[in-house]
C-alpha positions as CSV (number, residue, x, y, z in Angstrom):
1,M,116.0,88.6,95.1
2,A,118.8,85.9,95.9
3,N,116.7,83.1,94.1
4,I,115.5,84.6,91.5
5,A,119.3,85.8,90.6
6,E,120.2,82.2,91.0
7,G,117.6,80.8,88.8
8,Q,118.7,83.5,86.1
9,G,122.5,82.2,86.5
10,R,120.7,78.3,85.5
11,L,120.7,76.9,82.4
12,T,117.1,75.7,81.6
13,H,114.0,78.0,81.7
14,G,113.0,74.8,84.0
15,E,115.5,75.5,86.6
16,F,115.1,79.0,86.8
17,R,111.0,78.6,87.4
18,Q,112.2,76.2,90.2
19,F,113.8,79.4,91.4
20,L,111.4,81.6,90.8
21,G,109.0,79.1,92.7
22,Y,111.2,79.1,95.6
23,S,111.1,83.4,95.6
24,K,107.3,82.5,96.2
25,G,108.0,80.4,99.3
26,S,110.1,83.0,100.7
27,L,108.0,85.9,100.2
28,T,105.0,84.1,101.5
29,E,107.6,83.3,104.4
30,L,108.0,87.2,104.7
31,E,104.0,87.8,104.5
32,T,103.4,85.3,107.8
33,E,106.6,86.8,109.5
34,L,104.8,90.5,108.6
35,L,101.8,89.5,110.6
36,I,103.5,88.3,113.6
37,C,105.0,91.2,114.0
38,R,101.9,92.9,113.8
39,N,100.7,90.7,116.2
40,L,103.1,91.8,118.4
41,N,103.0,95.1,117.8
42,Y,106.3,95.1,116.3
43,L,104.9,97.3,113.2
44,S,101.7,99.1,113.3
45,E,98.6,98.1,111.1
46,Q,99.4,100.5,109.1
47,E,103.3,99.6,108.5
48,A,102.2,96.0,108.2
49,D,99.2,96.8,105.9
50,E,101.7,99.0,103.4
51,L,104.6,96.3,103.2
52,L,101.9,93.4,102.7
53,M,100.5,95.4,100.0
54,R,104.4,95.4,98.2
55,C,104.8,91.5,99.2
56,D,101.5,91.1,96.9
57,A,103.2,93.5,94.0
58,V,106.1,91.3,94.2
59,S,104.0,88.4,93.9
60,R,102.4,89.5,91.2
61,L,105.5,90.7,88.6
62,V,106.8,86.9,89.9
63,N,103.8,85.1,88.7
64,G,103.9,87.4,85.7
65,L,107.2,86.1,84.9
66,L,106.8,82.4,85.6
67,Q,104.0,82.7,83.3
68,S,105.8,84.2,80.8
69,L,108.4,80.6,80.9
70,K,105.4,78.5,80.6
71,P,106.2,76.6,77.2
72,S,102.9,77.4,74.9
73,V,101.3,75.2,73.1
74,E,102.8,76.1,70.1
75,D,106.4,75.6,71.3
76,S,105.5,72.2,72.8
77,A,104.2,70.8,69.0
78,E,107.0,72.2,67.5
79,K,109.3,70.2,69.8
80,R,107.3,67.1,69.3
81,E,107.7,67.7,65.1
82,T,111.2,68.7,65.5
83,R,111.5,65.2,67.2
84,N,109.9,63.3,64.5
C-alpha cells in the first residue's frame, strides 16, 4: 500500500507506474515469505492458501491499474500530431 500511495503522489503516470511495479515486487516477496511460513509450519496449509489467494486478488487489481495507466495508441498519435 505504501508504494501505491507514494506513486499516486508523484507528478506523472510514468512515476506512478514505476511505484506500482515496486508494489508488485513487494507482493511477490510476500508470497515467497508465505510459502516459507507454510513450509516451516508457522501457517497451516489452509491459512497459507487463503493468504495466497488474497495476494492473487491484489495482484490482479494492481495489474488492472497498471493497464489503465498504459498510454493508448490514440494518445501516442495525438501527442505526435501536437508536436508537429
